[in-house]
VEXLUM-790100 format. One record per residue: residue in one letter; residue number from 0; y, z, x of N, C-alpha, C in turn. Coordinates in Angstrom, 3 decimals, always signed. Layout:
<vexnu aa="a" i="NUM" n_py="Y" n_pz="Z" n_px="X" ca_py="Y" ca_pz="Z" ca_px="X" c_py="Y" c_pz="Z" c_px="X"/>
...
REM end
This chain:
<vexnu aa="m" i="0" n_py="+1.433" n_pz="+10.556" n_px="-15.929" ca_py="+0.372" ca_pz="+9.586" ca_px="-15.711" c_py="+0.398" c_pz="+9.110" c_px="-14.254"/>
<vexnu aa="i" i="1" n_py="-0.736" n_pz="+9.039" n_px="-13.648" ca_py="-0.840" ca_pz="+8.602" ca_px="-12.262" c_py="-0.764" c_pz="+7.083" c_px="-12.210"/>
<vexnu aa="p" i="2" n_py="+0.149" n_pz="+6.546" n_px="-11.375" ca_py="+0.227" ca_pz="+5.084" ca_px="-11.263" c_py="-1.051" c_pz="+4.512" c_px="-10.661"/>
<vexnu aa="q" i="3" n_py="-1.356" n_pz="+3.284" n_px="-11.027" ca_py="-2.550" ca_pz="+2.610" ca_px="-10.512" c_py="-2.157" c_pz="+1.275" c_px="-9.901"/>
<vexnu aa="v" i="4" n_py="-2.633" n_pz="+1.041" n_px="-8.683" ca_py="-2.400" ca_pz="-0.237" ca_px="-8.005" c_py="-3.381" c_pz="-1.263" c_px="-8.583"/>
<vexnu aa="l" i="5" n_py="-2.844" n_pz="-2.391" n_px="-9.037" ca_py="-3.690" ca_pz="-3.473" ca_px="-9.542" c_py="-3.951" c_pz="-4.532" c_px="-8.477"/>
<vexnu aa="h" i="6" n_py="-2.879" n_pz="-4.904" n_px="-7.768" ca_py="-2.971" ca_pz="-5.966" ca_px="-6.768" c_py="-2.158" c_pz="-5.561" c_px="-5.544"/>
<vexnu aa="a" i="7" n_py="-2.602" n_pz="-6.042" n_px="-4.396" ca_py="-1.859" ca_pz="-5.830" ca_px="-3.152" c_py="-2.173" c_pz="-6.983" c_px="-2.219"/>
<vexnu aa="k" i="8" n_py="-1.164" n_pz="-7.390" n_px="-1.447" ca_py="-1.405" ca_pz="-8.431" ca_px="-0.448" c_py="-0.556" c_pz="-8.149" c_px="+0.780"/>
<vexnu aa="y" i="9" n_py="-1.097" n_pz="-8.562" n_px="+1.896" ca_py="-0.415" ca_pz="-8.401" ca_px="+3.173" c_py="+0.741" c_pz="-9.381" c_px="+3.254"/>
<vexnu aa="l" i="10" n_py="+1.904" n_pz="-8.907" n_px="+3.721" ca_py="+3.051" ca_pz="-9.784" ca_px="+3.895" c_py="+3.330" c_pz="-10.055" c_px="+5.372"/>
<vexnu aa="k" i="11" n_py="+3.638" n_pz="-9.008" n_px="+6.130" ca_py="+3.945" ca_pz="-9.149" ca_px="+7.559" c_py="+3.970" c_pz="-7.766" c_px="+8.189"/>
<vexnu aa="d" i="12" n_py="+3.813" n_pz="-7.727" n_px="+9.489" ca_py="+3.854" ca_pz="-6.473" ca_px="+10.228" c_py="+3.037" c_pz="-5.409" c_px="+9.484"/>
<vexnu aa="y" i="13" n_py="+3.680" n_pz="-4.352" n_px="+9.040" ca_py="+2.989" ca_pz="-3.293" ca_px="+8.291" c_py="+3.500" c_pz="-3.232" c_px="+6.852"/>
<vexnu aa="t" i="14" n_py="+3.907" n_pz="-4.381" n_px="+6.348" ca_py="+4.473" ca_pz="-4.472" ca_px="+5.006" c_py="+3.475" c_pz="-5.107" c_px="+4.047"/>
<vexnu aa="i" i="15" n_py="+3.313" n_pz="-4.449" n_px="+2.906" ca_py="+2.391" ca_pz="-4.872" ca_px="+1.857" c_py="+3.173" c_pz="-5.044" c_px="+0.559"/>
<vexnu aa="w" i="16" n_py="+2.844" n_pz="-6.077" n_px="-0.204" ca_py="+3.356" ca_pz="-6.239" ca_px="-1.570" c_py="+2.352" c_pz="-5.582" c_px="-2.498"/>
<vexnu aa="i" i="17" n_py="+2.853" n_pz="-4.783" n_px="-3.434" ca_py="+1.988" ca_pz="-4.041" ca_px="-4.357" c_py="+2.453" c_pz="-4.261" c_px="-5.789"/>
<vexnu aa="q" i="18" n_py="+1.477" n_pz="-4.419" n_px="-6.692" ca_py="+1.775" ca_pz="-4.463" ca_px="-8.125" c_py="+0.984" c_pz="-3.345" c_px="-8.797"/>
<vexnu aa="f" i="19" n_py="+1.672" n_pz="-2.598" n_px="-9.654" ca_py="+1.061" ca_pz="-1.482" ca_px="-10.369" c_py="+0.731" c_pz="-1.879" c_px="-11.805"/>
<vexnu aa="k" i="20" n_py="-0.126" n_pz="-1.090" n_px="-12.413" ca_py="-0.596" ca_pz="-1.366" ca_px="-13.770" c_py="+0.552" c_pz="-1.441" c_px="-14.783"/>
<vexnu aa="d" i="21" n_py="+1.628" n_pz="-0.674" n_px="-14.547" ca_py="+2.750" ca_pz="-0.688" ca_px="-15.495" c_py="+3.700" c_pz="-1.871" c_px="-15.284"/>
<vexnu aa="g" i="22" n_py="+3.374" n_pz="-2.763" n_px="-14.335" ca_py="+4.191" ca_pz="-3.943" ca_px="-14.074" c_py="+5.152" c_pz="-3.795" c_px="-12.914"/>
<vexnu aa="t" i="23" n_py="+5.363" n_pz="-2.582" n_px="-12.439" ca_py="+6.221" ca_pz="-2.369" ca_px="-11.278" c_py="+5.599" c_pz="-3.070" c_px="-10.078"/>
<vexnu aa="e" i="24" n_py="+6.432" n_pz="-3.742" n_px="-9.295" ca_py="+5.932" ca_pz="-4.403" ca_px="-8.094" c_py="+7.024" c_pz="-4.439" c_px="-7.048"/>
<vexnu aa="g" i="25" n_py="+6.606" n_pz="-4.540" n_px="-5.810" ca_py="+7.557" ca_pz="-4.615" ca_px="-4.719" c_py="+6.857" c_pz="-4.473" c_px="-3.383"/>
<vexnu aa="e" i="26" n_py="+7.657" n_pz="-4.331" n_px="-2.340" ca_py="+7.147" ca_pz="-4.246" ca_px="-0.980" c_py="+7.242" c_pz="-2.814" c_px="-0.468"/>
<vexnu aa="i" i="27" n_py="+6.334" n_pz="-2.484" n_px="+0.431" ca_py="+6.395" ca_pz="-1.190" ca_px="+1.103" c_py="+6.018" c_pz="-1.385" c_px="+2.562"/>
<vexnu aa="d" i="28" n_py="+6.844" n_pz="-0.833" n_px="+3.441" ca_py="+6.587" ca_pz="-0.876" ca_px="+4.881" c_py="+5.936" c_pz="+0.444" c_px="+5.261"/>
<vexnu aa="l" i="29" n_py="+4.701" n_pz="+0.383" n_px="+5.729" ca_py="+3.929" ca_pz="+1.587" ca_px="+6.023" c_py="+3.918" c_pz="+1.966" c_px="+7.501"/>
<vexnu aa="r" i="30" n_py="+4.704" n_pz="+1.294" n_px="+8.313" ca_py="+4.704" ca_pz="+1.541" ca_px="+9.762" c_py="+4.867" c_pz="+3.023" c_px="+10.085"/>
<vexnu aa="d" i="31" n_py="+5.795" n_pz="+3.706" n_px="+9.449" ca_py="+6.062" ca_pz="+5.109" ca_px="+9.767" c_py="+5.040" c_pz="+6.075" c_px="+9.169"/>
<vexnu aa="e" i="32" n_py="+4.104" n_pz="+5.567" n_px="+8.396" ca_py="+3.080" ca_pz="+6.421" ca_px="+7.777" c_py="+1.771" c_pz="+6.423" c_px="+8.561"/>
<vexnu aa="l" i="33" n_py="+1.679" n_pz="+5.607" n_px="+9.601" ca_py="+0.415" ca_pz="+5.436" ca_px="+10.317" c_py="+0.304" c_pz="+6.403" c_px="+11.495"/>
<vexnu aa="w" i="34" n_py="+0.182" n_pz="+7.665" n_px="+11.168" ca_py="-0.015" ca_pz="+8.698" ca_px="+12.184" c_py="-1.141" c_pz="+9.619" c_px="+11.716"/>
<vexnu aa="g" i="35" n_py="-1.732" n_pz="+10.294" n_px="+12.642" ca_py="-2.863" ca_pz="+11.163" ca_px="+12.317" c_py="-4.176" c_pz="+10.427" c_px="+12.538"/>
<vexnu aa="e" i="36" n_py="-5.233" n_pz="+11.187" n_px="+12.590" ca_py="-6.560" ca_pz="+10.674" ca_px="+12.945" c_py="-7.030" c_pz="+9.502" c_px="+12.085"/>
<vexnu aa="m" i="37" n_py="-6.782" n_pz="+9.567" n_px="+10.784" ca_py="-7.257" ca_pz="+8.508" ca_px="+9.890" c_py="-6.420" c_pz="+7.232" c_px="+9.975"/>
<vexnu aa="f" i="38" n_py="-5.133" n_pz="+7.385" n_px="+10.248" ca_py="-4.233" ca_pz="+6.237" ca_px="+10.167" c_py="-3.933" c_pz="+5.568" c_px="+11.501"/>
<vexnu aa="e" i="39" n_py="-4.069" n_pz="+6.282" n_px="+12.609" ca_py="-3.745" ca_pz="+5.685" ca_px="+13.909" c_py="-4.554" c_pz="+4.430" c_px="+14.224"/>
<vexnu aa="p" i="40" n_py="-5.837" n_pz="+4.336" n_px="+13.823" ca_py="-6.556" ca_pz="+3.076" ca_px="+14.072" c_py="-5.909" c_pz="+1.870" c_px="+13.373"/>
<vexnu aa="l" i="41" n_py="-5.133" n_pz="+2.139" n_px="+12.331" ca_py="-4.494" ca_pz="+1.059" ca_px="+11.574" c_py="-3.247" c_pz="+0.523" c_px="+12.271"/>
<vexnu aa="l" i="42" n_py="-2.845" n_pz="+1.155" n_px="+13.368" ca_py="-1.751" ca_pz="+0.598" ca_px="+14.172" c_py="-2.164" c_pz="-0.729" c_px="+14.789"/>
<vexnu aa="n" i="43" n_py="-3.471" n_pz="-0.935" n_px="+14.927" ca_py="-4.000" ca_pz="-2.254" ca_px="+15.298" c_py="-3.804" c_pz="-3.133" c_px="+14.066"/>
<vexnu aa="i" i="44" n_py="-2.910" n_pz="-4.089" n_px="+14.159" ca_py="-2.515" ca_pz="-4.883" ca_px="+12.991" c_py="-3.701" c_pz="-5.587" c_px="+12.330"/>
<vexnu aa="e" i="45" n_py="-4.685" n_pz="-5.976" n_px="+13.121" ca_py="-5.860" ca_pz="-6.639" ca_px="+12.536" c_py="-6.644" c_pz="-5.670" c_px="+11.665"/>
<vexnu aa="e" i="46" n_py="-6.694" n_pz="-4.409" n_px="+12.045" ca_py="-7.350" ca_pz="-3.392" ca_px="+11.215" c_py="-6.502" c_pz="-3.078" c_px="+9.983"/>
<vexnu aa="f" i="47" n_py="-5.197" n_pz="-3.018" n_px="+10.162" ca_py="-4.291" ca_pz="-2.742" ca_px="+9.049" c_py="-4.448" c_pz="-3.776" c_px="+7.942"/>
<vexnu aa="k" i="48" n_py="-4.574" n_pz="-5.033" n_px="+8.329" ca_py="-4.667" ca_pz="-6.133" ca_px="+7.355" c_py="-5.925" c_pz="-6.072" c_px="+6.493"/>
<vexnu aa="k" i="49" n_py="-6.901" n_pz="-5.258" n_px="+6.868" ca_py="-8.188" ca_pz="-5.232" ca_px="+6.165" c_py="-8.208" c_pz="-4.287" c_px="+4.965"/>
<vexnu aa="f" i="50" n_py="-7.044" n_pz="-3.919" n_px="+4.438" ca_py="-7.022" ca_pz="-3.048" ca_px="+3.257" c_py="-7.523" c_pz="-3.803" c_px="+2.030"/>
<vexnu aa="r" i="51" n_py="-7.872" n_pz="-3.030" n_px="+1.027" ca_py="-8.253" ca_pz="-3.606" ca_px="-0.267" c_py="-7.837" c_pz="-2.632" c_px="-1.361"/>
<vexnu aa="v" i="52" n_py="-7.792" n_pz="-3.101" n_px="-2.580" ca_py="-7.503" ca_pz="-2.238" ca_px="-3.720" c_py="-8.824" c_pz="-1.679" c_px="-4.226"/>
<vexnu aa="d" i="53" n_py="-8.894" n_pz="-0.368" n_px="-4.312" ca_py="-10.069" ca_pz="+0.294" ca_px="-4.882" c_py="-9.759" c_pz="+0.581" c_px="-6.344"/>
<vexnu aa="p" i="54" n_py="-10.433" n_pz="-0.104" n_px="-7.279" ca_py="-10.113" ca_pz="+0.064" ca_px="-8.699" c_py="-10.428" c_pz="+1.467" c_px="-9.226"/>
<vexnu aa="e" i="55" n_py="-11.388" n_pz="+2.148" n_px="-8.632" ca_py="-11.705" ca_pz="+3.515" ca_px="-9.065" c_py="-10.613" c_pz="+4.491" c_px="-8.667"/>
<vexnu aa="l" i="56" n_py="-10.108" n_pz="+4.353" n_px="-7.450" ca_py="-9.055" ca_pz="+5.248" ca_px="-6.965" c_py="-7.668" c_pz="+4.795" c_px="-7.403"/>
<vexnu aa="g" i="57" n_py="-7.530" n_pz="+3.504" n_px="-7.720" ca_py="-6.234" ca_pz="+2.973" ca_px="-8.140" c_py="-5.221" c_pz="+2.907" c_px="-7.019"/>
<vexnu aa="t" i="58" n_py="-5.730" n_pz="+2.684" n_px="-5.792" ca_py="-4.840" ca_pz="+2.602" ca_px="-4.651" c_py="-5.433" c_pz="+1.691" c_px="-3.587"/>
<vexnu aa="i" i="59" n_py="-4.715" n_pz="+1.537" n_px="-2.475" ca_py="-5.235" ca_pz="+0.736" ca_px="-1.370" c_py="-6.038" c_pz="+1.627" c_px="-0.433"/>
<vexnu aa="v" i="60" n_py="-7.096" n_pz="+1.062" n_px="+0.115" ca_py="-7.990" ca_pz="+1.796" ca_px="+1.013" c_py="-8.368" c_pz="+0.893" c_px="+2.191"/>
<vexnu aa="w" i="61" n_py="-8.823" n_pz="+1.533" n_px="+3.254" ca_py="-9.317" ca_pz="+0.824" ca_px="+4.427" c_py="-10.750" c_pz="+1.251" c_px="+4.680"/>
<vexnu aa="d" i="62" n_py="-11.497" n_pz="+0.441" n_px="+5.431" ca_py="-12.913" ca_pz="+0.704" ca_px="+5.693" c_py="-13.166" c_pz="+2.006" c_px="+6.439"/>
<vexnu aa="n" i="63" n_py="-12.184" n_pz="+2.502" n_px="+7.201" ca_py="-12.389" ca_pz="+3.747" ca_px="+7.946" c_py="-12.220" c_pz="+4.988" c_px="+7.072"/>
<vexnu aa="g" i="64" n_py="-11.969" n_pz="+4.795" n_px="+5.782" ca_py="-11.820" ca_pz="+5.917" ca_px="+4.852" c_py="-10.377" c_pz="+6.297" c_px="+4.567"/>
<vexnu aa="a" i="65" n_py="-9.436" n_pz="+5.668" n_px="+5.251" ca_py="-8.023" ca_pz="+5.962" ca_px="+5.006" c_py="-7.596" c_pz="+5.395" c_px="+3.653"/>
<vexnu aa="d" i="66" n_py="-6.743" n_pz="+6.136" n_px="+2.982" ca_py="-6.120" ca_pz="+5.657" ca_px="+1.747" c_py="-4.786" c_pz="+6.371" c_px="+1.588"/>
<vexnu aa="l" i="67" n_py="-3.972" n_pz="+5.857" n_px="+0.706" ca_py="-2.681" ca_pz="+6.464" ca_px="+0.410" c_py="-2.612" c_pz="+6.758" c_px="-1.078"/>
<vexnu aa="a" i="68" n_py="-2.063" n_pz="+7.907" n_px="-1.413" ca_py="-1.945" ca_pz="+8.298" ca_px="-2.820" c_py="-1.138" c_pz="+7.255" c_px="-3.581"/>
<vexnu aa="p" i="69" n_py="-1.610" n_pz="+6.846" n_px="-4.749" ca_py="-0.854" ca_pz="+5.856" ca_px="-5.513" c_py="+0.540" c_pz="+6.364" c_px="-5.895"/>
<vexnu aa="e" i="70" n_py="+0.689" n_pz="+7.676" n_px="-6.067" ca_py="+2.008" ca_pz="+8.238" ca_px="-6.380" c_py="+2.979" c_pz="+8.013" c_px="-5.222"/>
<vexnu aa="f" i="71" n_py="+2.477" n_pz="+8.176" n_px="-3.986" ca_py="+3.312" ca_pz="+7.926" ca_px="-2.810" c_py="+3.748" c_pz="+6.466" c_px="-2.778"/>
<vexnu aa="l" i="72" n_py="+2.802" n_pz="+5.560" n_px="-2.984" ca_py="+3.127" ca_pz="+4.133" ca_px="-2.967" c_py="+4.154" c_pz="+3.802" c_px="-4.045"/>
<vexnu aa="y" i="73" n_py="+3.941" n_pz="+4.320" n_px="-5.240" ca_py="+4.827" ca_pz="+4.039" ca_px="-6.380" c_py="+6.243" c_pz="+4.545" c_px="-6.104"/>
<vexnu aa="d" i="74" n_py="+6.343" n_pz="+5.744" n_px="-5.546" ca_py="+7.646" ca_pz="+6.343" ca_px="-5.280" c_py="+8.391" c_pz="+5.667" c_px="-4.135"/>
<vexnu aa="n" i="75" n_py="+7.671" n_pz="+4.954" n_px="-3.282" ca_py="+8.285" ca_pz="+4.375" ca_px="-2.089" c_py="+8.329" c_pz="+2.855" c_px="-2.058"/>
<vexnu aa="v" i="76" n_py="+7.833" n_pz="+2.212" n_px="-3.085" ca_py="+7.867" ca_pz="+0.753" ca_px="-3.116" c_py="+9.306" c_pz="+0.298" c_px="-3.315"/>
<vexnu aa="n" i="77" n_py="+9.706" n_pz="-0.724" n_px="-2.577" ca_py="+11.045" ca_pz="-1.296" ca_px="-2.700" c_py="+11.023" c_pz="-2.386" c_px="-3.747"/>
<vexnu aa="v" i="78" n_py="+11.488" n_pz="-2.054" n_px="-4.928" ca_py="+11.513" ca_pz="-3.011" ca_px="-6.039" c_py="+12.717" c_pz="-3.922" c_px="-5.840"/>
<vexnu aa="p" i="79" n_py="+12.491" n_pz="-5.246" n_px="-5.830" ca_py="+13.630" ca_pz="-6.152" ca_px="-5.648" c_py="+14.613" c_pz="-6.027" c_px="-6.811"/>
<vexnu aa="s" i="80" n_py="+15.885" n_pz="-6.026" n_px="-6.482" ca_py="+16.906" ca_pz="-5.971" ca_px="-7.542" c_py="+17.082" c_pz="-7.368" c_px="-8.118"/>
<vexnu aa="e" i="81" n_py="+17.301" n_pz="-7.404" n_px="-9.399" ca_py="+17.502" ca_pz="-8.686" ca_px="-10.071" c_py="+18.929" c_pz="-9.161" c_px="-9.881"/>
<vexnu aa="v" i="82" n_py="+19.079" n_pz="-10.440" n_px="-9.748" ca_py="+20.411" ca_pz="-11.036" ca_px="-9.590" c_py="+20.878" c_pz="-11.527" c_px="-10.952"/>
<vexnu aa="f" i="83" n_py="+22.070" n_pz="-11.092" n_px="-11.340" ca_py="+22.623" ca_pz="-11.520" ca_px="-12.631" c_py="+23.758" c_pz="-12.473" c_px="-12.421"/>
REM end
C-alpha cells in the first residue's frame, strides 16, 4: 500500500513535519534533496515554505510542479523515539 501524507507543516530551514494516514509522523530534512531543475528553485527558503499537501497525490507539492514520492517521505521520516 502506498503511504499517504495527511498533514505537513514547516518547522525550520528545510525541515518539515509530516503525518501519514497510518498515523506515522515525524520530521524530514529535505536540504540534500533539493537538486535538479525542479527542486533548485526551492533552495530559496521562501519558495520552499510554500508547499502544500495534495490529497489526490497523497504527498507534498510546490507551485512549480515539484513533488516528492510519498514512499520516499515515509521511508525517510525521522520518527521520534518514545521515552520509557
